[in-house]
Backbone as JSON, one array per atom type, in Angstrom:
{
  "sequence": "MTTRLPSTGAPDSSTAPVTACRSDEVVLIHRMFRRLFAEAPGLVRDVAPGDTRRATFLARHLHGLTALLHIHHHAEDDFFWDRMTERAPACGLHVAVMRRQHQTVSDQLDEIDTLVDAWAPGADAADAARLAAALDEVDRTLAEHLADEERDAFPVLDAVLSEAEWDEISAHAQHEKPPLPLFLLLGLLMEAVPESERAAWMARELPAPMRLAYRVVGRRRYEHALRRLHPVPPMSERAARR",
  "N": [[7.63, 10.56, 9.3], [8.96, 12.86, 6.89], [8.8, 16.56, 7.19], [9.37, 18.44, 5.75], [9.13, 20.95, 2.9], [8.72, 20.88, -0.72], [11.09, 22.09, -3.01], [10.25, 23.13, -4.94], [8.17, 24.97, -4.47], [6.63, 26.01, -1.89], [3.6, 27.07, 0.29], [3.92, 30.03, 2.16], [4.86, 29.47, 5.3], [3.58, 31.4, 7.41], [1.19, 31.82, 6.85], [0.09, 29.2, 6.26], [-2.13, 27.19, 7.29], [-2.04, 25.88, 11.03], [-1.43, 22.57, 11.44], [-0.95, 19.13, 12.68], [1.16, 16.33, 11.53], [-0.85, 15.38, 9.53], [-0.84, 13.63, 7.28], [0.43, 11.49, 7.89], [-1.38, 9.2, 8.52], [-2.14, 8.4, 6.43], [-0.09, 7.4, 5.31], [-0.19, 4.89, 6.59], [-2.13, 3.74, 5.46], [-0.96, 3.35, 2.87], [0.99, 1.82, 3.61], [-0.2, -0.42, 3.9], [-1.59, -1.32, 1.35], [1.02, -1.34, 0.03], [1.96, -3.83, 0.9], [-0.09, -5.35, 0.54], [-0.48, -5.63, -2.57], [2.06, -6.29, -3.24], [2.24, -8.73, -2.32], [0.14, -10.1, -3.89], [0.75, -11.25, -6.68], [2.47, -13.69, -5.98], [0.36, -15.22, -4.79], [-1.4, -15.61, -6.78], [0.26, -17.17, -8.51], [0.96, -19.24, -6.69], [-1.33, -21.03, -6.69], [-2.67, -24.05, -8.0], [-2.89, -25.43, -11.02], [-5.96, -25.53, -12.17], [-7.25, -25.89, -9.71], [-9.87, -24.68, -9.05], [-11.69, -23.76, -6.96], [-9.86, -22.51, -5.04], [-8.78, -20.35, -6.6], [-11.62, -18.96, -7.5], [-11.85, -18.07, -4.56], [-9.55, -16.37, -4.53], [-10.14, -14.43, -6.63], [-12.08, -12.93, -5.48], [-10.9, -11.7, -3.35], [-8.94, -10.17, -4.93], [-10.43, -8.64, -6.56], [-11.66, -7.01, -4.39], [-9.62, -5.73, -3.61], [-8.54, -4.27, -5.74], [-11.01, -2.87, -6.07], [-10.68, -1.34, -3.35], [-8.52, 0.02, -3.88], [-9.29, 1.97, -5.69], [-11.11, 3.32, -4.99], [-9.73, 4.66, -2.68], [-7.84, 6.22, -4.03], [-9.8, 7.83, -5.58], [-10.93, 9.48, -3.56], [-8.54, 10.58, -2.83], [-8.15, 12.42, -5.16], [-10.7, 13.86, -4.76], [-10.29, 15.54, -2.59], [-7.73, 16.51, -2.48], [-6.3, 17.4, -4.57], [-7.18, 19.79, -5.99], [-7.36, 21.57, -3.96], [-4.67, 21.61, -3.45], [-3.53, 22.68, -5.67], [-4.6, 25.15, -5.92], [-3.48, 26.42, -3.39], [-1.19, 26.22, -3.14], [0.2, 26.95, -5.74], [3.0, 26.66, -7.22], [3.44, 24.07, -7.04], [2.32, 22.83, -8.81], [3.34, 20.96, -10.77], [3.78, 18.96, -9.45], [1.2, 18.03, -8.51], [0.03, 17.35, -11.15], [1.8, 15.32, -11.95], [0.78, 13.42, -10.03], [-1.65, 13.17, -10.61], [-1.74, 12.04, -13.27], [-0.13, 9.53, -12.56], [-2.25, 8.51, -11.19], [-4.18, 7.74, -13.03], [-2.91, 6.05, -14.4], [-2.58, 3.92, -12.76], [-5.12, 3.23, -12.28], [-6.02, 2.68, -15.0], [-4.54, 0.17, -14.53], [-5.9, -1.59, -13.15], [-7.99, -1.79, -13.59], [-7.73, -3.38, -15.92], [-6.39, -5.92, -14.62], [-8.71, -6.65, -13.19], [-10.3, -7.57, -15.72], [-8.53, -9.89, -16.16], [-8.6, -11.24, -13.92], [-11.18, -12.22, -13.74], [-11.48, -13.64, -16.16], [-9.42, -15.73, -15.55], [-10.3, -16.98, -13.28], [-12.47, -18.83, -13.47], [-11.43, -21.15, -14.87], [-8.96, -21.89, -13.63], [-6.67, -21.67, -15.3], [-3.38, -22.12, -16.44], [-1.75, -20.61, -17.99], [-3.54, -18.12, -18.1], [-3.25, -17.3, -15.23], [-0.67, -16.84, -15.47], [-0.36, -14.52, -16.76], [-2.11, -12.81, -15.39], [-0.54, -12.49, -12.8], [1.68, -11.57, -13.81], [0.7, -9.12, -14.81], [-0.26, -7.92, -12.2], [2.62, -7.85, -11.14], [3.34, -5.75, -12.59], [1.54, -3.82, -11.76], [2.28, -3.63, -8.68], [5.08, -2.81, -9.28], [4.33, 0.06, -10.5], [2.6, 1.23, -8.51], [4.53, 1.35, -6.06], [6.45, 3.22, -6.98], [4.5, 5.32, -7.44], [3.55, 5.88, -4.74], [5.59, 6.61, -3.32], [6.47, 8.82, -4.68], [4.37, 10.46, -4.32], [4.14, 10.31, -1.19], [6.79, 11.82, -0.84], [6.67, 14.44, -2.23], [4.15, 15.26, -2.43], [2.82, 14.93, 0.15], [4.06, 16.56, 2.25], [3.19, 19.2, 1.4], [0.58, 18.91, 1.24], [0.39, 18.6, 4.1], [1.17, 21.37, 4.93], [-0.98, 23.12, 3.9], [-3.77, 22.03, 4.18], [-5.99, 22.17, 6.62], [-6.94, 21.35, 9.87], [-9.57, 21.01, 10.15], [-10.28, 20.03, 7.55], [-8.4, 17.55, 7.3], [-10.17, 16.19, 9.07], [-12.65, 16.22, 7.69], [-12.07, 14.7, 5.58], [-11.23, 12.02, 6.55], [-13.56, 11.58, 7.84], [-15.0, 11.29, 5.75], [-13.9, 8.87, 4.6], [-14.31, 6.75, 6.58], [-17.45, 6.42, 5.86], [-17.36, 5.13, 3.67], [-18.05, 1.4, 2.47], [-16.06, -1.21, 3.26], [-14.51, -2.5, 0.24], [-13.21, -4.9, 1.15], [-12.71, -7.68, 3.86], [-13.4, -5.82, 7.07], [-12.14, -6.48, 9.18], [-9.97, -7.43, 8.63], [-8.65, -5.49, 7.13], [-8.38, -3.55, 9.21], [-6.49, -5.18, 10.96], [-4.4, -5.11, 9.26], [-3.77, -2.33, 9.03], [-3.14, -2.0, 11.77], [-0.66, -3.47, 12.07], [0.75, -2.16, 10.21], [1.41, 0.06, 11.77], [4.08, 1.18, 14.11], [5.05, -1.29, 16.51], [5.7, -0.11, 19.15], [4.21, 1.75, 19.1], [1.49, 1.05, 18.77], [-0.77, 0.43, 20.65], [-1.0, 3.2, 21.56], [-1.92, 4.26, 19.4], [-4.33, 2.93, 18.61], [-5.62, 3.87, 20.82], [-6.17, 6.24, 20.38], [-7.4, 6.19, 17.35], [-9.59, 4.36, 17.22], [-12.81, 4.33, 18.09], [-14.19, 3.23, 21.5], [-15.93, 1.1, 21.36], [-15.08, -0.25, 18.96], [-12.54, -1.02, 19.3], [-13.23, -2.69, 21.39], [-14.77, -4.41, 19.92], [-12.58, -5.49, 18.53], [-10.59, -6.79, 20.07], [-12.58, -8.64, 21.07], [-13.67, -10.21, 19.21], [-12.41, -9.28, 16.55], [-9.4, -9.71, 15.98], [-9.23, -12.45, 16.18], [-10.63, -13.13, 13.86], [-9.25, -11.57, 11.76], [-6.89, -13.15, 12.08], [-7.89, -15.36, 11.04], [-8.57, -14.59, 8.26], [-5.91, -14.31, 7.34], [-4.64, -16.62, 7.16], [-6.39, -17.58, 5.57], [-5.47, -16.48, 3.02], [-3.06, -17.1, 3.04], [-2.37, -20.14, 3.22], [-1.07, -22.72, 4.71], [1.11, -25.17, 3.01], [0.54, -28.52, 2.32], [2.95, -30.97, 3.62], [4.26, -32.56, 2.07], [4.4, -31.24, -0.14], [5.71, -28.81, 0.34], [8.27, -29.86, 0.54], [8.59, -30.94, -1.9], [9.35, -28.2, -2.91], [11.8, -27.66, -2.36]],
  "CA": [[7.72, 11.16, 8.07], [9.38, 14.33, 7.08], [7.81, 17.66, 7.09], [10.17, 19.18, 4.68], [8.08, 21.15, 1.61], [9.64, 20.52, -1.8], [11.8, 23.35, -3.17], [9.66, 23.77, -5.87], [7.44, 26.27, -4.06], [5.48, 25.65, -0.75], [3.36, 28.03, 0.89], [4.39, 31.01, 3.33], [4.74, 29.17, 6.58], [3.22, 32.15, 8.34], [-0.28, 31.84, 6.47], [-0.62, 28.22, 6.26], [-2.79, 26.76, 8.39], [-1.46, 24.95, 11.64], [-1.88, 21.16, 11.7], [0.07, 18.14, 13.1], [1.31, 15.66, 10.28], [-1.96, 14.62, 9.47], [-0.64, 12.62, 6.11], [1.12, 10.13, 8.54], [-2.55, 8.59, 8.53], [-2.44, 8.16, 4.95], [0.99, 6.72, 5.12], [-0.56, 3.93, 7.04], [-2.59, 3.03, 4.29], [-0.24, 3.04, 1.94], [1.74, 0.37, 3.69], [-1.2, -1.68, 3.7], [-1.4, -1.38, -0.11], [2.23, -2.07, -0.23], [1.94, -5.05, 1.64], [-1.08, -6.28, -0.55], [0.04, -5.92, -3.68], [3.54, -7.08, -3.06], [2.15, -10.27, -1.88], [-0.71, -10.91, -4.65], [1.29, -11.92, -7.63], [2.79, -14.79, -5.5], [-0.58, -15.95, -4.69], [-2.12, -16.09, -7.91], [1.34, -18.22, -8.9], [0.51, -20.61, -5.95], [-2.75, -21.81, -7.13], [-2.47, -25.1, -8.49], [-3.8, -25.24, -12.44], [-7.52, -26.44, -12.27], [-8.0, -25.56, -8.44], [-10.95, -23.35, -9.12], [-11.87, -23.34, -5.54], [-8.76, -21.59, -4.64], [-8.89, -19.19, -7.61], [-12.87, -18.28, -6.84], [-11.62, -17.26, -3.32], [-8.54, -15.12, -4.72], [-10.71, -13.55, -7.33], [-12.84, -11.9, -4.48], [-9.98, -10.95, -2.99], [-8.41, -9.11, -5.67], [-11.39, -7.39, -6.89], [-11.92, -6.34, -3.52], [-8.17, -5.14, -3.44], [-8.63, -3.17, -6.7], [-12.19, -1.7, -5.64], [-10.48, -0.29, -2.41], [-7.47, 1.23, -4.27], [-9.92, 2.77, -6.76], [-11.96, 4.26, -3.67], [-8.55, 5.41, -1.9], [-7.3, 7.06, -5.18], [-10.91, 8.56, -6.02], [-10.63, 10.09, -2.52], [-7.32, 11.68, -3.07], [-8.49, 13.2, -6.0], [-11.61, 14.63, -4.77], [-9.93, 16.14, -1.23], [-6.02, 16.65, -2.24], [-4.99, 18.08, -5.7], [-7.62, 21.01, -6.24], [-6.89, 22.26, -2.82], [-3.37, 21.76, -3.38], [-3.32, 23.4, -6.84], [-5.03, 26.47, -5.5], [-3.03, 26.91, -2.14], [0.34, 25.76, -3.69], [0.41, 27.01, -7.06], [3.94, 26.36, -7.65], [3.8, 22.8, -6.84], [1.22, 22.44, -9.8], [3.83, 20.07, -11.4], [3.48, 17.67, -8.52], [-0.22, 17.74, -8.88], [0.06, 16.69, -12.9], [2.45, 14.27, -11.64], [-0.19, 12.62, -9.26], [-3.01, 12.82, -11.28], [-1.07, 11.06, -14.26], [-0.21, 8.22, -12.06], [-3.51, 7.7, -10.64], [-5.22, 7.35, -14.31], [-2.19, 4.91, -15.02], [-2.83, 2.9, -11.81], [-6.91, 3.17, -12.63], [-5.98, 1.54, -16.06], [-3.85, -1.29, -14.55], [-6.55, -2.29, -11.99], [-9.33, -2.45, -14.83], [-6.79, -4.7, -16.89], [-6.4, -6.73, -13.29], [-10.08, -7.2, -12.86], [-10.56, -8.41, -16.46], [-7.69, -10.81, -16.11], [-8.92, -12.04, -12.87], [-12.26, -12.5, -14.26], [-10.91, -14.72, -17.35], [-8.6, -16.55, -14.94], [-10.82, -17.59, -12.08], [-13.33, -19.86, -13.87], [-10.89, -22.31, -15.02], [-7.81, -21.5, -13.21], [-5.81, -21.97, -16.12], [-1.95, -21.71, -15.81], [-1.67, -19.51, -19.07], [-4.05, -17.19, -17.45], [-2.51, -17.49, -14.05], [0.71, -16.27, -15.65], [-0.8, -13.29, -17.42], [-2.71, -12.08, -14.33], [0.6, -12.55, -11.96], [2.6, -10.67, -14.25], [0.2, -8.03, -14.36], [-0.08, -7.59, -10.69], [3.65, -7.46, -10.69], [3.48, -4.39, -13.09], [0.98, -2.58, -10.63], [3.04, -3.53, -7.68], [5.89, -1.37, -9.38], [3.97, 1.3, -10.57], [2.37, 1.69, -7.19], [5.72, 1.57, -5.48], [7.14, 4.92, -7.63], [3.74, 6.31, -7.48], [3.22, 5.96, -3.47], [7.06, 7.0, -2.81], [6.37, 10.1, -5.07], [3.37, 11.21, -3.45], [4.56, 11.12, 0.26], [7.64, 12.51, -0.69], [6.22, 15.57, -3.05], [2.43, 16.02, -1.93], [2.09, 14.93, 1.45], [4.43, 17.66, 3.09], [2.52, 20.57, 0.94], [-0.62, 18.76, 2.03], [-0.14, 18.84, 5.72], [0.96, 22.78, 5.33], [-2.2, 23.69, 3.31], [-4.72, 21.84, 4.6], [-6.41, 22.45, 8.03], [-7.64, 20.38, 10.96], [-11.17, 20.69, 10.1], [-10.32, 19.45, 6.31], [-8.22, 16.37, 7.44], [-11.26, 15.3, 9.64], [-13.42, 15.98, 6.66], [-11.24, 13.47, 4.82], [-11.63, 11.01, 7.51], [-15.16, 11.23, 8.14], [-15.4, 10.52, 4.4], [-13.57, 7.34, 4.39], [-15.41, 5.81, 7.47], [-18.49, 6.14, 5.61], [-17.28, 4.28, 2.55], [-18.04, 0.83, 2.58], [-14.86, -1.36, 2.59], [-14.85, -3.93, -0.49], [-12.32, -6.44, 1.97], [-13.48, -7.55, 5.37], [-13.17, -4.76, 8.18], [-11.09, -6.61, 10.26], [-8.44, -7.66, 7.58], [-7.84, -4.18, 6.86], [-8.25, -2.87, 10.43], [-5.41, -5.52, 11.51], [-3.43, -4.56, 8.61], [-3.29, -1.07, 9.62], [-2.62, -1.91, 13.08], [0.47, -3.91, 12.01], [1.45, -1.01, 9.42], [1.85, 0.85, 13.12], [5.26, 0.59, 14.85], [4.44, -2.02, 17.7], [5.67, 0.55, 20.3], [3.07, 2.84, 19.15], [0.37, 0.39, 18.28], [-1.55, 0.87, 21.67], [-1.68, 4.64, 21.74], [-2.75, 4.49, 17.91], [-5.68, 2.23, 18.87], [-6.68, 4.48, 21.73], [-6.65, 7.67, 19.55], [-7.97, 6.2, 16.05], [-10.42, 3.95, 17.32], [-13.78, 4.2, 19.17], [-14.12, 2.34, 22.38], [-16.61, -0.1, 20.82], [-14.11, -0.73, 17.88], [-11.25, -1.36, 19.99], [-13.51, -3.81, 22.19], [-14.68, -5.45, 19.08], [-11.44, -6.12, 17.81], [-10.25, -7.86, 21.34], [-13.42, -9.83, 21.32], [-13.89, -10.96, 17.77], [-11.89, -9.12, 15.03], [-7.95, -10.22, 16.09], [-9.39, -13.97, 15.43], [-11.02, -12.85, 12.58], [-7.94, -11.04, 11.34], [-5.83, -14.2, 11.69], [-8.36, -16.33, 10.23], [-8.31, -13.89, 7.13], [-4.44, -14.39, 7.03], [-4.91, -18.12, 7.1], [-7.16, -18.21, 4.17], [-4.97, -16.08, 2.07], [-1.46, -17.64, 3.08], [-2.66, -21.18, 3.93], [0.6, -23.23, 5.0], [1.09, -26.42, 2.19], [1.11, -29.63, 3.06], [4.12, -31.09, 4.34], [4.73, -33.11, 1.04], [4.32, -30.08, -1.2], [6.77, -27.86, 0.72], [9.54, -30.66, 0.54], [8.56, -30.85, -2.94], [9.47, -27.19, -3.49], [12.9, -27.58, -1.83]],
  "C": [[8.43, 12.79, 8.05], [8.38, 15.33, 6.71], [8.2, 18.54, 6.12], [9.07, 19.29, 3.63], [9.54, 21.11, 0.67], [10.08, 21.98, -2.14], [11.06, 23.99, -4.23], [8.59, 24.57, -5.63], [6.43, 25.41, -3.07], [4.96, 27.08, -0.54], [3.75, 28.83, 1.66], [3.76, 29.86, 4.81], [4.08, 30.06, 8.1], [1.77, 32.14, 8.04], [-0.81, 30.49, 6.49], [-1.42, 27.77, 7.28], [-2.02, 25.74, 9.42], [-1.78, 23.46, 11.91], [-0.86, 20.03, 11.97], [0.27, 17.56, 11.27], [0.29, 14.82, 9.88], [-1.94, 13.37, 8.06], [-0.2, 11.33, 6.65], [-0.28, 9.11, 8.39], [-2.76, 8.09, 7.44], [-1.16, 7.27, 4.68], [0.55, 5.2, 5.35], [-0.86, 2.96, 5.96], [-1.92, 2.64, 3.34], [0.64, 1.72, 2.23], [1.03, -0.62, 3.59], [-1.29, -1.83, 2.22], [0.0, -1.7, -0.5], [2.53, -3.48, -0.12], [1.1, -6.32, 0.7], [-1.01, -6.56, -2.09], [1.39, -6.3, -4.22], [3.26, -8.51, -3.18], [1.15, -10.95, -3.34], [-0.33, -11.67, -5.78], [1.57, -13.28, -7.29], [1.51, -15.54, -5.37], [-1.17, -16.41, -5.36], [-0.97, -17.49, -8.43], [1.42, -19.56, -8.08], [-0.19, -21.51, -5.98], [-2.26, -22.88, -8.21], [-3.67, -25.28, -10.07], [-5.0, -26.29, -11.89], [-7.94, -26.23, -10.67], [-8.79, -24.25, -8.53], [-11.53, -22.72, -7.91], [-11.15, -21.92, -4.89], [-8.78, -20.29, -5.4], [-10.07, -18.36, -7.58], [-12.33, -17.21, -5.59], [-10.58, -16.18, -3.49], [-9.09, -14.33, -5.66], [-11.4, -12.67, -6.68], [-11.95, -11.05, -3.67], [-9.44, -10.03, -3.67], [-9.17, -8.09, -6.14], [-11.76, -6.36, -5.73], [-10.55, -5.39, -3.38], [-8.22, -4.06, -4.34], [-9.7, -2.18, -6.51], [-11.26, -0.71, -4.6], [-9.44, 0.65, -2.65], [-8.03, 2.52, -4.98], [-10.52, 4.03, -5.69], [-11.15, 5.16, -3.13], [-7.93, 6.49, -3.02], [-8.43, 8.24, -5.47], [-11.11, 9.78, -4.66], [-9.63, 11.35, -2.32], [-7.81, 12.58, -4.01], [-9.43, 14.01, -5.86], [-11.08, 15.75, -3.48], [-8.8, 16.66, -1.61], [-5.85, 17.85, -3.26], [-5.91, 19.57, -6.18], [-6.93, 21.84, -5.22], [-5.29, 22.63, -2.77], [-2.5, 22.65, -4.36], [-3.8, 24.92, -6.46], [-4.21, 27.23, -4.42], [-1.51, 26.87, -2.47], [0.52, 25.91, -5.02], [1.76, 26.29, -7.54], [4.11, 24.94, -7.37], [2.74, 21.94, -7.88], [2.16, 21.14, -10.4], [3.49, 18.52, -10.74], [2.01, 16.97, -8.74], [-0.77, 16.93, -10.27], [0.73, 15.65, -12.56], [1.32, 12.73, -10.91], [-1.26, 12.33, -9.7], [-2.67, 11.94, -12.56], [-1.06, 9.53, -13.7], [-1.27, 7.85, -11.42], [-4.43, 7.03, -11.79], [-4.31, 6.21, -14.61], [-2.67, 3.83, -14.22], [-4.28, 2.3, -12.01], [-6.9, 2.18, -14.05], [-5.46, 0.27, -15.88], [-4.98, -1.79, -13.9], [-7.59, -2.7, -12.92], [-8.5, -3.8, -15.67], [-6.94, -5.83, -15.96], [-7.67, -7.56, -13.53], [-10.85, -7.81, -14.16], [-9.83, -9.54, -16.46], [-8.25, -11.61, -15.1], [-10.3, -12.75, -13.44], [-12.12, -13.97, -15.42], [-10.14, -16.09, -16.22], [-9.48, -17.78, -13.9], [-11.91, -18.68, -12.36], [-12.84, -21.64, -14.1], [-9.74, -22.92, -14.19], [-6.34, -22.34, -13.9], [-4.65, -21.51, -16.02], [-1.6, -20.83, -16.78], [-2.01, -18.33, -18.48], [-3.79, -16.61, -16.35], [-1.39, -16.44, -14.33], [0.52, -14.84, -16.11], [-1.44, -12.19, -16.41], [-1.26, -11.72, -13.41], [1.43, -11.22, -12.7], [2.02, -9.07, -14.61], [0.26, -7.28, -13.02], [1.45, -7.28, -10.6], [3.95, -5.69, -11.27], [2.64, -3.34, -12.0], [1.58, -2.4, -9.46], [4.1, -2.18, -8.2], [5.51, -0.15, -9.93], [3.25, 2.12, -9.15], [3.63, 2.0, -6.59], [6.2, 3.07, -6.16], [6.03, 5.65, -7.22], [3.61, 6.94, -5.68], [4.63, 7.08, -2.76], [7.03, 8.49, -3.26], [5.25, 11.1, -4.33], [3.65, 11.66, -1.95], [5.71, 11.94, -0.03], [7.43, 14.21, -1.25], [4.89, 16.27, -2.7], [2.26, 15.73, -0.47], [2.76, 16.34, 2.24], [3.4, 19.1, 2.78], [1.26, 20.35, 1.74], [-0.99, 19.16, 3.73], [0.48, 20.62, 5.94], [-0.58, 23.34, 5.04], [-3.52, 23.25, 3.8], [-5.33, 21.88, 6.38], [-6.73, 21.18, 8.82], [-8.89, 19.73, 10.45], [-11.32, 19.83, 8.45], [-9.79, 17.9, 6.45], [-9.46, 15.46, 7.99], [-12.25, 15.13, 8.59], [-13.2, 14.64, 5.72], [-11.62, 12.35, 5.78], [-13.04, 10.8, 7.91], [-15.89, 10.44, 6.72], [-15.15, 8.99, 4.21], [-14.32, 6.43, 5.25], [-16.92, 5.77, 7.01], [-18.51, 5.26, 4.41], [-17.57, 2.59, 3.2], [-16.98, -0.32, 2.19], [-15.21, -2.56, 1.83], [-14.11, -5.24, 0.27], [-13.07, -6.57, 3.5], [-13.13, -6.43, 6.08], [-11.92, -5.45, 8.91], [-10.11, -6.92, 9.72], [-7.95, -6.44, 7.75], [-7.8, -3.29, 8.24], [-6.51, -3.61, 11.32], [-4.08, -5.12, 10.86], [-2.94, -3.29, 8.62], [-2.81, -1.0, 10.79], [-0.69, -2.8, 12.92], [1.23, -2.9, 11.02], [2.14, 0.33, 10.63], [3.07, 0.46, 13.89], [4.67, -0.31, 16.06], [4.47, -0.92, 18.73], [4.46, 1.5, 20.53], [1.7, 2.63, 19.05], [-0.84, 0.85, 19.48], [-2.0, 2.36, 21.66], [-2.37, 5.05, 20.4], [-3.99, 4.1, 18.09], [-6.75, 3.09, 19.8], [-7.07, 6.03, 20.89], [-7.59, 7.44, 18.21], [-9.25, 5.64, 16.33], [-11.74, 4.0, 18.54], [-14.05, 3.06, 20.05], [-14.61, 1.05, 22.0], [-16.09, -0.94, 19.85], [-13.37, -1.39, 18.38], [-11.99, -2.92, 20.83], [-13.89, -4.98, 21.34], [-13.67, -6.36, 18.63], [-10.85, -6.96, 18.89], [-11.13, -9.14, 21.33], [-13.1, -10.81, 20.03], [-12.74, -10.84, 16.65], [-10.22, -9.64, 15.35], [-8.47, -11.46, 15.4], [-9.61, -14.21, 14.03], [-10.16, -12.74, 11.35], [-7.33, -12.57, 11.05], [-6.4, -15.39, 10.6], [-8.05, -15.86, 8.27], [-7.03, -14.34, 6.49], [-4.25, -15.7, 6.54], [-5.6, -18.25, 5.65], [-6.35, -17.45, 3.15], [-3.55, -16.53, 1.74], [-1.53, -18.99, 3.78], [-1.3, -22.04, 3.49], [0.3, -24.6, 3.96], [1.18, -27.3, 2.83], [2.62, -30.1, 3.03], [5.15, -31.58, 2.85], [5.36, -32.03, -0.37], [5.47, -28.82, -0.77], [8.24, -28.73, 0.52], [9.68, -30.84, -0.82], [9.34, -29.81, -3.74], [11.05, -26.98, -3.0], [14.25, -27.92, -2.78]]
}
């Protein structure tokens, strides 16, 4: 990830805290959200009308996904924007854009939750179409927001936040109870890391007990969770789609 600061006004590098590019940790989370929201509309569209069992399962997943993004954005709101405004005042325009985009995404996620609750009990085709269209819209909004944040905000945050402050943010995240299965999230994060860097990332980011747990049971649970999200359709159904 680039460490170039925006031309709109970065802090003086001679007075900024010396840190590594810690925003790269957040970029991995962004990659996970991009993947999950990109695939969500198709998951809904693939549910057969009236298949309430599948709809109920996906409803839990979608509610967990919207809750997870709310948690992520609330943490950014709490830890990023005020500090960025105070320490890099010339970047106030970027902060205003980030806050506005967060509110837009929040409103869209609330709509998703409402549409999920309307669709799941009956797995109605019209309700599914409305939900899938709303998920498409969230995916588009999120793609724009994440790109803007990574380009305009993260280089500044890398310059103005200290290592201790990044550690504080990490500790806060670790204390949040994830609304999606832990090993699903861990597996998705690992897949967001280039394969050549994955072993080093695990050694650096995961405590030894968690690395052991992932090797013993976590990987299997991750693969099982993926199979539930993306079941292979029967051969007859696959042939009919061709």
